[in-house]
C-alpha positions as CSV (number, residue, x, y, z in Angstrom):
1,M,19.8,24.2,-22.4
2,R,20.8,23.4,-18.7
3,V,18.3,21.7,-17.1
4,T,16.8,23.1,-13.5
5,A,15.9,22.1,-10.8
6,D,12.3,23.1,-11.3
7,T,12.0,22.2,-14.7
8,R,13.1,19.2,-12.9
9,E,10.7,19.1,-10.7
10,Q,7.8,19.8,-13.1
11,T,8.4,16.7,-15.6
12,R,8.5,14.4,-12.7
13,L,4.8,15.8,-11.4
14,A,3.9,15.8,-15.2
15,I,5.1,12.0,-15.6
16,L,3.4,11.6,-12.4
17,D,-0.1,12.9,-13.2
18,A,0.5,10.7,-17.1
19,A,0.7,7.6,-14.8
20,R,-2.2,8.4,-12.5
21,K,-4.4,8.8,-15.2
22,L,-3.3,6.4,-17.4
23,F,-3.0,3.4,-15.1
24,V,-6.3,4.1,-14.1
25,D,-8.6,4.7,-17.5
26,K,-5.7,2.4,-19.2
27,G,-4.9,-0.5,-16.8
28,F,-1.9,-0.5,-15.6
29,E,-0.5,-3.6,-17.3
30,E,-2.1,-2.5,-21.1
31,T,-0.5,1.5,-20.1
32,T,2.9,1.5,-22.1
33,T,6.0,3.4,-21.4
34,R,5.5,5.0,-25.0
35,D,2.0,6.1,-23.6
36,L,3.7,7.7,-20.4
37,A,5.5,9.4,-22.3
38,G,3.2,11.1,-24.9
39,V,0.9,12.0,-22.4
40,A,3.6,13.8,-20.1
41,R,4.9,15.6,-23.5
42,I,8.6,14.0,-23.2
43,A,10.7,11.5,-25.3
44,T,10.3,8.2,-24.1
45,G,13.7,8.1,-23.3
46,T,13.4,10.8,-21.2
47,L,11.1,9.0,-18.4
48,F,13.6,6.7,-17.7
49,N,15.7,9.3,-16.4
50,Y,12.8,10.1,-13.7
51,F,12.3,6.3,-13.2
52,P,13.6,3.4,-14.1
53,S,10.9,0.9,-14.5
54,K,7.0,1.4,-14.9
55,E,6.4,-0.4,-11.9
56,A,8.9,2.0,-9.9
57,L,6.5,5.1,-11.3
58,G,3.6,2.8,-10.2
59,L,5.2,2.7,-6.3
60,E,5.9,6.3,-6.4
61,L,2.2,6.9,-7.2
62,L,0.8,4.6,-4.0
63,A,3.7,5.9,-1.7
64,G,2.8,9.6,-2.6
65,E,-1.2,9.1,-1.6
66,C,-0.1,7.3,1.1
67,A,2.5,10.2,2.2
68,G,0.4,11.7,5.0
69,L,-0.7,8.4,6.8
70,A,2.4,8.4,9.2
71,D,1.7,10.8,11.3
72,D,-2.1,10.3,11.0
73,S,-1.5,6.9,12.9
74,R,0.4,7.9,15.4
75,N,-2.7,8.5,18.0
76,S,-4.1,5.4,17.4
77,A,-0.9,3.5,18.4
78,D,-0.9,5.5,21.8
79,D,-4.0,4.5,22.5
80,S,-4.2,1.1,24.2
81,G,-7.8,0.7,24.9
82,V,-8.7,0.0,21.1
83,A,-8.3,-3.9,20.7
84,L,-5.4,-4.8,18.3
85,E,-8.1,-6.3,15.7
86,E,-9.6,-2.6,15.9
87,A,-6.6,-0.9,15.4
88,L,-5.5,-2.9,12.7
89,F,-8.6,-2.7,11.4
90,A,-8.7,1.0,11.0
91,L,-5.2,1.1,10.0
92,V,-5.6,-0.9,6.9
93,M,-9.2,1.5,6.0
94,R,-7.0,4.7,5.7
95,Y,-4.5,3.3,3.5
96,L,-7.9,2.2,1.5
97,R,-9.3,5.3,1.5
98,A,-6.0,7.6,0.4
99,L,-5.4,4.5,-2.2
100,G,-8.9,5.1,-3.6
101,P,-8.2,7.2,-6.3
102,L,-5.7,4.7,-8.0
103,R,-7.6,1.3,-6.9
104,P,-8.5,0.1,-10.4
105,A,-4.4,-0.2,-11.0
106,V,-3.5,-1.1,-7.2
107,G,-3.7,-4.9,-7.7
108,A,-1.7,-4.8,-10.8
109,I,1.0,-2.4,-9.4
110,V,1.4,-4.4,-5.9
111,E,2.0,-7.6,-8.1
112,C,4.3,-6.4,-9.4
113,G,6.6,-4.1,-7.7
114,L,5.6,-5.2,-3.9
115,N,6.2,-8.9,-4.0
116,P,6.4,-10.1,0.0
117,F,9.1,-12.3,-1.1
118,A,11.5,-10.4,-2.8
119,T,13.0,-6.8,-2.3
120,P,10.8,-3.6,-2.9
121,N,11.3,-2.4,-6.2
122,G,12.9,0.8,-5.3
123,A,12.8,4.0,-2.7
124,A,9.4,4.5,-3.0
125,A,9.0,0.9,-2.4
126,E,11.1,0.2,0.3
127,C,9.5,3.6,2.2
128,L,6.1,2.6,1.8
129,R,6.9,-0.4,3.4
130,T,9.0,0.2,6.5
131,T,6.8,3.3,7.2
132,H,3.5,1.2,7.4
133,L,5.2,-2.0,9.3
134,E,6.3,0.7,11.5
135,Q,2.6,1.8,12.2
136,V,1.9,-2.1,12.9
137,R,4.8,-2.7,14.8
138,A,3.7,0.4,17.2
139,L,0.3,-1.0,17.4
140,V,1.5,-4.5,18.4
141,S,4.0,-3.5,20.5
142,A,0.9,-1.0,22.7
143,R,-1.3,-3.8,23.0
144,V,0.5,-7.3,23.1
145,R,3.7,-5.6,25.1
146,Q,6.2,-7.3,23.2
147,E,7.9,-6.6,19.9
148,P,6.8,-8.8,17.4
149,S,8.9,-11.5,15.8
150,F,10.3,-11.3,11.8
151,L,7.7,-13.8,10.9
152,A,5.1,-12.2,12.7
153,M,6.1,-9.1,10.5
154,H,6.4,-10.5,7.2
155,L,3.4,-12.7,8.1
156,Y,1.2,-9.2,8.2
157,W,2.4,-7.9,5.1
158,T,1.7,-10.5,2.9
159,L,-2.2,-10.5,4.3
160,F,-1.6,-6.6,3.8
161,L,-0.7,-7.0,0.1
162,G,-3.6,-9.9,0.2
163,V,-6.0,-7.1,1.0
164,L,-4.9,-4.6,-1.3
165,V,-5.2,-6.9,-4.4
166,F,-8.4,-8.0,-3.2
167,W,-10.0,-4.9,-2.6
168,S,-8.7,-3.5,-6.0
169,R,-10.6,-6.2,-7.6
170,D,-13.9,-6.0,-5.5
171,E,-16.7,-5.7,-7.5
172,S,-19.3,-6.0,-4.6
173,V,-21.5,-2.9,-3.4
174,G,-19.3,-0.6,-1.1
175,Q,-16.2,-3.3,-1.3
176,E,-18.4,-5.0,1.6
177,E,-16.3,-8.5,0.6
178,T,-13.4,-6.6,1.1
179,L,-14.5,-5.6,4.6
180,A,-15.2,-9.0,5.7
181,L,-12.1,-10.0,4.4
182,L,-10.3,-7.8,6.0
183,D,-12.1,-8.2,9.3
184,Q,-11.2,-11.6,9.2
185,S,-7.5,-11.6,8.3
186,T,-6.8,-9.3,10.8
187,R,-8.8,-11.4,13.8
188,L,-7.1,-14.8,12.7
189,Y,-3.9,-12.7,12.2
190,V,-4.2,-12.0,15.9
191,A,-4.9,-15.0,17.2
192,A,-1.7,-16.5,15.5
193,L,0.3,-13.7,17.0
194,R,-0.8,-14.4,20.5
195,G,0.1,-17.7,19.5
196,D,-4.0,-19.1,20.3
197,G,-5.6,-20.3,17.1
198,N,-8.5,-20.7,19.6
199,S,-9.0,-17.9,21.3
200,K,-12.6,-16.1,22.0
201,E,-10.7,-13.2,19.4
202,A,-10.1,-15.8,16.7
203,Q,-14.0,-16.1,16.5
204,Y,-16.0,-14.0,14.0
205,D,-19.1,-15.0,11.7
206,A,-19.4,-16.7,8.8
C-alpha cells in the first residue's frame, strides 16, 4: 500500500504525541524506542524512518514547543530602552514558559542532544540553536552597539543550556532558584560582554 503524505504526517504526529507523553511520565532516559513505537502503534523499525534517534525525536519536541517564539521576540529587540540584562532574562523566561509542559524531560534531552561543544543533533537542534542565538544577537547589537563575538555567543549558549538543565530539575517553589540563577547569569554575562567584571551591572545580592 502506498503511503501518502497525509499518512506520513499523521504517523509523525503520533510519534511526537507518544514521545511527549512518555518522556514526561516515564522519563527520557527510561523510555525505549520499543515503548515509543508501542504507544504510537507502529513497528519499532518504522520509528527510525521518521526520526534517526531518540535524541533527535526529543529535540524535535523542544523545537516544536519553541517554534512560535521567533516572531514574539522581534519587538523586544527593537526596544533598546530595556536594559540588556532584563531583555535576556525576559527572552529566556519566554523559552522556559514554552517548554513548561516538557519540563521533566528537558534536562535529559538537552544533555544528550544539545551539547555546546558538539555539532547539534539534527535539523531541529540546529534550528533551535540558530533561532535563539539570532534573537540574542539582535538584543545585544541593539544595546551594546556592536556585534557579539563568536566566543561571546558560545558563552551565552553554554549558560542558556545550563539554565535549562537546572530548571528542569529545580524543585524549589515556583522554581525560584532558577530565577535567581538566571538573574545572576545574565548580569555576569553582560558584564563579561562589556569587558568590565566590576561594573555596576555585575552587582547582585547574594
